[in-house]
N, C-alpha and C positions, 0 to 999 in steps of 0.2 A: 495888370493881372492881380487877382486877390491871392493873398498869402492862403495855402492850403490849411486847414485847421488841423491842428496837431491831434493826433490819434491818442486818446485817452490810455493811460497806463494799464487800467483795468478793463479794456475793452475785450470781449470775448468774441472768438471766432465761431463759425457755424459748426464746425466739428467738435467744439467745446460744449456744445449744448448736448445735455444727457439725452433728451428727447430724441434730437436727430441721431445721436449715436445709436441709441437703442433700436431706432427704426432702421438704420443701417446695417446694424448687425443681424437684424432678422432674415436678411437675405443670405447670410454666409452659412456654411456648414458647420457641423459640430467639431470636425478635426480643425478647422481653421480658427475657430473661436477658442478652442481648448489650447492649441499648440502656438497660436501666433497672436490673436488680438488682445488676450488678457495679459500678455508679456510686454506689451508695447509701454504703457505707462499705469501709474496709478488710477487715473480716471477712467481708462478703458477697462481696467481691471474691476472697477466699481460699477460700472455701466454693464459689463458683459458677463459677470460671474453668475447672474441668475440664469443664463443661457447655457452654461456649462452642465450637462447631464452628468450626475453623480449615480454611479450604478453601482449595486451591491448583489451579489449572488448568494441564495440561501439554498443549500440541500440539506434534507431533513435526515441524512444518513451520515453525517459528518459527525466528528467527534465533539464532546461537550465542550472542549476548549475552543474549537472553531466556532461553535454556536455561540459562546459567550463573546467572542471577538466581533462577530457578526452583530450581535445585539448591542454592543457599545458603539457601533458604527452609524446604526440605523438613523440617529438624529442628523447626520450629515449626507444623506442620499435622498434623491428624489426618484429613482428608478430602482424597484425592487424586482429581481428576477427569481422566482420561486420554482425549485424543481423537487417534485416528489418521487420518490424511488419505490415505495412501496404504500399500498393501501391498508388503512386500518391501524398499523403497527406504530405511525409516530404522531398519533394525534394529540398527545400531550405535549411533545414537543413544539409541533407546530402552534397548538394553542398558546404556547408562551411567547411565540412570536407575534402572533395578532393580538394578543392582550397588551403586549408592550408598545405595539403601534397605536393601538386604541386609545391606551391610557396617555400617550405623548400627544395624540391628537385631542384628547379633552384638556390637558394640563397646559400645554403651551400654546402661546399666542403666535401665530404665523404672520410676518410681516410681507405685505404684499409690495409690488413694485413701487407703487407711488409712495409709499412711506419711506422705502429704502431711497428714492431718490431725494425726498425731502432732507432725510438725513444727512445724505452726501451733500447736498447744497449747503446745509449748515456747516458741515465741516469744512467745506471749501472756502466759505466767507471766513471762517475761523482761521484757516491756513493764511488767507490774504492779509489779515490783520496782523498776523505774526511775522510777516516777510521782512527782511532787513534790506536796505539798500543793495547789498551785494548780491540780493536773489537768491539767498539761501534759506532754508527753512529752520526755524529754531526748534519746533517740535514736530514730530510726526502725527499724522492724522489720528484722533483717538479712536480705539478699536470699539467697534459697536458691541458695547456691553448687553445691549438689550436685544440684539439679534438672536431669536430662538431658533429652535430646531427646523429644519426644512420640512415642509409638508411633502406627503408622498402623493407624486404626480403620475407615475406610471407604474403600473403592476402586470408582470408577465408570469403567468403559471403555466408550468409545463409537467408533463408526466402524470403520475397518480394523482390527480386533483380530484378530492371528493367536494363536489358541488353542494351536497347537503350541509356542509360545514362552513359555508360561506357567510353564514350569519354572524360567525365571530370575526369576520372581516370586514362587515359593513362601517361600524364606528370609525374605521381609520381610512375610509375612503371618500371623505368629503371634499378632498382637493384634487381628487383623481381625474386626469384627462384622457388617460389611455388605459384600457383593460383588455388583456389578450390571455384566454385560456385555451390551451392545447391538451386535452385530455387523452389518456390511453388507458382508462379505467375499463374493467371489463363488465362492470356493472352500469346500469343506467343511472345517470347523475340527473338531479333536478335542480335546476337553476331558477329562482324567483326573480324574473326580470323587473317586476315592478320594484322591488327592493333595490336593484341596481340603479334604476333611474331616480328613485327617490333619494337614495344616499348618495349619489354621484351627479349632482346638479351641473358640473363642469364638464363632464365627460364628452370627449370629442371624436374618440374612436374606440369601438368595441368590436372584439373578434373572439368567437366561440366556436371551437372546432374540436371534433372527436376524430381521433386518429385510429381508434379501434373499431371494430364491426359494430359495437354498441353506439346508437346514436344518442346525444345528450338532450334531454327534454327541457325546453324553455318554457316553463309553466307559465300560464296566464291567470288572470289577467295582467298585462303588462302596464296598464295604467289604471288610475281611479275612475270610478264610475262619472259619467256625464252628468253635470249638475245643470238644473235648469232654473233659470231666473223666475223666482215666483212672480215678479212684478210684470215682467214683460212675456214670460213663457217661453222665451228663447233659450236655446241652448248655449251655455258658456263655452267659449273656445277654452281649449287647453294651452297651456303655455308651451310654446315651441321649445324642442331640445337643441342643444349646441351641437350635435353629432355632425362629423364630417365624413366618417368612414364606418361602414357597417358590414362585417363579414361573419356569416354564419354558415358553416360547413358541416354536414352531417349531423343534422339536427332535426328534432320533432316540435314543431310550431303550431300554436293556433294560428289559422290563415287570417282570421279578422284582426288579430293583433298585429300580425306583420303588415297588413294593408294600412291599419292605423297608424303605424309607426312611419309608413312612407310618407303620410300627409303631414308628420310633426318635426320633420326636419328639413328646414328650409335651407340650410347650408350644406346638405350632403353632396359628396363629390365622387364616393366611392360606395357601390352596392352589390355585394356578392352573397349570393344565397344558394346552399345545396341543401334541400329539404329532403329528409327522406320520409315524412309523414305528415299529414295535417290531421289535428285532433279536435276540431271544432266545426260547427256549421254556421252559416251565415245567419245574423241577425240585424234587423233594421236600426236598432240603436246604436250598434257599434259601427255600422257603415255611415249613420249619420254623424257620428263623431268625426270620421275621416273626412267627409264631405258635408258642409253644414246643410247646403239647400237639399242634398239628396236627389238632385235632378238630373245627374248626369247618366242615370242608367244602370250603374253599378250594383246597387242594393237590390238583392233579390227580394228581401222581405219575408220570404217564405219558408226559411228554415232549411233550403235545399242546398247541397254543395256544389259550388261552381264547377262545370266540367270542363272549363277553358282557362284554367289557372295561369298558364304563361301569358296568354294573351291579355288577361285581366290585370296581371301584375304589370305588364309592360304598359298598359293603358295609364295605369296609376302612376307610374314613373314619369311616362312622357307627359302628364298633366301637371304633376308637382315639381319634376326635375328636368326640365328640358335641355339643361346644359350639363347633364351629369357626365363625368369623365370616365368612370369605369362602372359597368353594368353586368350582371349575370344573373340568371335565375334558372335553376335547375329543380324542377317539380317532382314529386313522388312518382315513380314510374308505373305505379298502380293507378294512377289518375290520368295523367296526361303527359306522356314522355315527349321530350322535345324531338321534333322532326327535322331532318335537313332544310325543309322549307322555312320553318320558323326561324331557325338560326340564320338562314339567308336573308330573310326579311329583317331581322335584327341588324345584321350588318349592313344591309342597304339602307336602313332606315335609322342609322346611328345618329345621334343628338349631336356629336362633336366630331370633328375630323381628326382629332387627336385622341380617340376613344383608345381605353386599354381594355383588352379582351380576356376573358377566361372561359375556358371549355372544360368539360368533363373528357376525358381521354378517347373513348369511343366516338364522341360527337365529332371529332375532328376528321371527318371523313375526307376522302379524296376530292369529293365535290366541293366541300367547304374550303379544303386547302387550296383547291384551284381559285377560288372567288377571293381568298385572302391574300394570294399572291398578286392578284390584280389590283390590290389595294395596299401597297407596301407603304406609301408614304404616311399614313396616318395610324399605322400600327407599330408603335414602339414599345410596348408592354403586353407580354402574353403570359397568363396563368395557365396551367393545363394541371387538372387533378385526374390521377389515374394514368394508366398506360396507355401510351399514343405511338402507334406503328408508323404514323406518317410525319412525326416530328422532324426527323433527319432530313428528309425532303424539303419541308418547309423552311428550315433554318438555312438550307442551300440557297434558297431563292429570297431571302429576306434580308437585305442589306441594312435596311433601318432600324431593326430590332435593338433595342438597348436593354430590356429587362426580361428575362426569361425565369420563370419558376415553374419548374415540371420535375418535382422531386420523385414522382413514380414512373416516370416516362419509360423506363427501361429500354433505352437505345443500345442496339446491339453493337459491340465493340467492334466487330468486323466492318460496320459502316464507316469507321474511324480509319480503318487499315487501308490507306488509300495505295499502298504498294504490296498489299497482299502478302505481308510477311509472315502473319499469323498462320497463314494456309500454305505457306511455302511456294507462293506464286501459282498454285492451282485455281484457276478461275471457276468460280461456282457458275452453275446453269444460268442463274438468273442474271448474274453478270454479263455473260456471254450473249445472252438475248438482248439486254440493254445496249451494249456496244454495237451490236449488229444494226440494232434500230437506229441508234445514232449515227451511224455510218451511212446508212440508206438515206437518211434526211440530211446528211452533210453538216451535221452539228458538232462533230469531234474535232473542229479545227483548233479549239482552244480550251475545250473542258471534257475530261476523260471521267470515265466511270471508275470508282465512285466519286462524287462530287464532295467538294470543301463547303463548310459553312460559309455563307457570305455575310454573316453580321460580324464585321471586323470591330464594330465600335460598342460591341456588348459589355456592359458594365455590372449586370446582376446575371448569375448563371446559377441555377439550383436544378441539378439533373442527376440521374441514376443510370447506370450502364449495367447490361446484362450480358452473360456469357456462360455457356457450359463449363467452361474451364477458366482458371485464373492462375496465371504464373506472372513472374516478374516482368516479362514481355508484354503482356496485356496491360499491365499497369503502366509500364513506359509509353505504351501507345496513347493512352488515357490523357496521362499528364503532360506528355508532349504535345499532343494534338491542341489541348486547351490553351497550353501556354503560348503555342505559335497563332493559333488562328484568332484567339481573342486576347490580345495584348493589352487592353485596357480595362480588364475585369477589376472591380472593387470589392464585389461581394460574391464569393465562390463556395459553393456546396457541391460536393462530389459523393457520390453512394455507390457502392458496389452491390453485386447481387445478394449479398446477405441481407442487405436493407429490403429488397423485393420480397426475399424469403420470408421475412419477417411481417410483411404486409399482408401475405397470402394465409400465414399460418402464425399468428403473432405470438402465441406462447407455447408452442411444442415444437421449437426448431430442433433438430437433429445436429450434435455438434460437427458431425463429418460433413453435412451439407453447409453448414455456416462456416467452416473453415476453408472448403474449397471455393467459396465466393469471396472471400475477404481480400481486398486489395492488398498489394505487396507494399509495405513500409520500409523495407530495407533500402540501403543505397542503390542496389541493383533495381529496385522497382521505379526508380525515378522521381520519387517525391520531390526531390531537389530541382527537377525541371521546373517547377512552379515558382521557383526564384527568379524566373524572367519577369512575372508579373509585378512590374516595380510599384504599381498604385494600388496593390491589394490592400484592403482595410480590414476584411474579414474572411477567414479560411475555416470550413468544416470539411473534415474528411471522414466519411463513415459515422454512423451513430448508433452502433449497437455493441453493446457490452457482451463479452463472452467469459465464461468461466472454462478456460482450457486447461486446467490442472491435470485432468485424467485422460486428455486426448493422446493418443499414440501419435508419434511425429512420423512423417513420411517424406519424401522428396530427398533424401540424403542428409537428414537432420540427425539422424544416429548412426554411429559406426557399427561394425560388425559385432562388437561386444554390447552393445545397446547404450553406449555412452552419449550423452548429449554433446553433440558437436559443437554448439555455441557455448558450452559452460566455459567460464573463464573469459570470454570474449567481454570488450568494451562496447556495449551494444548502443552506449550513448552516441556513437558516431551517426547513427541514422537519424538523429534529431538535433543535436546540438548546434548544427550549422544554421539552425533558424534564428538563433540568438548572438549577439556580439561576443558572448564569451566562448562561444564555440569557434572562434576563428584565431585563437591564440595559437602559439606555436605548438604547444603540447598536443591540443585538440586536433590540430592539422596532422600532426605526425600520427595520432591515433586513427584518423581515417585513412592514411597512407598504409598503415599496418593493415588495416582490415582489407584494404584492396589486394596487397601483396600476400595475404595469407592464402594458402591452398585449402579449399574446402572440397565438398563432394565433386564439384565440377572444375575444380582448379583454381588457381587465382584468377585475376581479371586479364592478365595477359593471355592466358590459355583460353579463357572464354572469348576474348576479342579475336583470337585465331579462329576459334571454330566458328563464330560470327560470320567470318569472311568466306569460311567456307560454305555455311549456308546461304549467304548472299549470292554466290556463284550458282547454287544449284536452284535458288528461288528465281533468278534471272532466267535460266534454261527453261525452267518450267512455265515462266509466264511467256516468253518468246514461242514457246511450241504451243500453247494455248490459242495465242493469237494466230499462228500459222495454220493450226489445224481448223479454225473456224473462219479462216479468210478474212481477219481483222486487220485493218492498217491503222496505226495510231501515229499522228504528227509527232516528231520528235521535238520540233521546237514550238512551244505554246506561244500564241499571239498575246499581246498585252490586253488586259481587260480595260476597256475604255470607261468603265463605270467607276473602277477602284484606281487603276494604273498601278497596282502592287501585286498582281498574280504572279509575276515571274519572280518577284523577290519572295513571295510566299512559298511557291513552289520549291525553291531551292532551300529554304530554311527547314522544309520538311522532308529533305531527303534522307536523312537519318532517323525518321520517325520509328520508334520502337525498338531502336539498336541501343546496345550498351554504351557504344562509342558517343553516343548523344549525352548521355550521363557523364561520361569521362569528360567531354568537352566542357560541360558546365561546371564540374568540379575543378578544372583547370583554370576556368575563368574567375571562380572564387580565389585562387591562388593569386591571380593577377590583380585582382581588387587588394588583396591583403598587401601587395607589393606597393601598390599606387596610394592606397588611402590608409595603410596601416591598421593594425589589429583594433577590433572594436566596432568595425562599420556594421551597419544594418542592411540586410539583404531586402527586407519589407519595411522601408522608412515610415509607412502608414498604417502598418498592421496593428490593430487594436485588440481584436479577439482571435482566439486560435482554439479550434476543438479538433481532437485526434481520436477518432474511435471511442466516443462517450455516448450514451444515451440522452446526455444533456448537451442541447445544441447552443445554449448561451455563450458558451466558451470562457476562457480567461485571457488574461494578459500573456504575451507569447512567453515571457519568462517563467511565469507560474505553470502555464501548461507543460513546457519541456520539463521543469522540475517535477511535475507530477508523473510524465512518462518516464523520467529517469529514477524515481524514488525506488528504493529497493522493495517496498511493500505498498501495495493498494490499500488504503485504508477502508475501502467499501468491501473488498473480497477477501483481504488478508492474504493475496496473492502477489508475486512479482508483476509489476505493470507491464515489463517488456517482454512477459511472456507470449504477448500477441505477435511479436517479431519472428518467432520461430518457426511458425507454421507454413506460410505462403510457399508454394514450390518455386524454385528457381529455374529459369530456362534461358 
């Protein structure tokens, strides 16, 4: 037998090759790379550090000291989140930011990954030459002194964004791969799309959205004129774009430019368009640029506007992108509104069995809903723009849904109140009718009305809830329902009625109406129920700022002498449980003091006693309603064969909406303090947190809690915790 060849001392394993490591890291999420991969060893840090997203938030109404701090950090971030709080007033301040970025782009040399890898290989070779026999390294790897500042790769602009000033930003966008603009300006903004595509050759994702009634105008032409080869007379093809995602909502666009874009993005995977108006007519030259032969019959060539916009756009998409993952097109309603038949055909003719779907709220009719329910296996992502009255029913029949974004959906809170506690057990007429119908069809053996969402594996949820009344019990229903029914959530945005009021009348909200609709954030409101979501990475609760300094308090917040009942309270008890510092002995004692203190409705012990009495009354009303209508409900629910966890879920929802549910969560926190000691994290993966800000980028949890507990809000000059005083307790 031949003697095995000795393995060379300097032989490298596969996972030591930077190329393979980088390819492997490309399949991992940002959290794993940031908190695990780059901490393994020096090589993994060197290879993976370019995949760590370094983010910075710029708010144009912060103090000058904060702005200077942000400007100093610009060189080490590749994602900038810009939030404008006011139009026209901060142009000079914003100009300083853009000039700084543009100057950095011109002055510094950006090292790409290939150059970084070459430099790392040189350093590694130098390290091997310096190794001693004992395997120790004499000198550390040399610091990369030539590595200059990072290029800006992602730009997210939100709030009062003046698109007319984008010309100041273009010089800093040469390395941009993602551009997201969400504007709430009351004036019509004009964005030069041609400049965007010319200044951003590496752009892979673009999102332009107007959240106000005013649509944003994406001015044409989007591309340079088509050139003709003088020798052959043939039209020169344009260079394809690298775009993978195009999202345009509430915009005014030239239809010809839109169709040209569809033919110039071969790697496109997502195309979502909500067009408010078209501004041009067809011309044969532009259509010829999209289809070189112009033989498919699309080009009218007579300057007439196409009367079948949705079908035409759909045909272009099928021609150029047969494997699109996500597609939606809503044309101007003055030209060709989408009909149920058209949407039905789109669903039936989906190019992919894993299609992500987007709908306007009114378009999700019961007929379309019924058709979607029949195709649950390939609908895992659903976006809904606008109010949707059928959304709750769809969620109850969609076990495969993973991502839902419906921030304007306005789901009635009573739909979540499966025990009818908010109405003291008095069954509504519609509920009685539904129960009778189910009983006649013998379908009430394992599922009562109202039904529970079936999407147990939901990871992304952006939803708004509506109610004409909003007390702490309503908030407990929302937070308790979401935390129990969707335990695997990672990205959660919850909005209350105040957000919907803002959408209906964004600039003239009456404080009384806004206060009535705000979610209760006190301990009694049950925000801590969301601590059950152990995998949560991002949490947004509300996004409307309020000036509540001159609002008269109600709901027992003032005593008979007009004194503020909450004055002198340690209101930090409502938020500091979110961070490790809030689980010290002192902070736990402060929370217990709040629980034991007698207020308008007494201490928690008194409130729990009243709750038991209300429960007895509710059960009596509920049983009477069933008896009066001849309805029989099975007491033992059968196990759901599809999920296998219906009985457990039903048991976990028994205390939905009750104060004792909150009490149990706080007791569980105490138990964890005993088991794990002080300083544990309720949300170990939470990265971004935003509580009632109009900026939804969020902050680190510790920074957001500090903002909430700061004595003065730097934006308004008012105590930040004023927002805690006004929700009515029940």
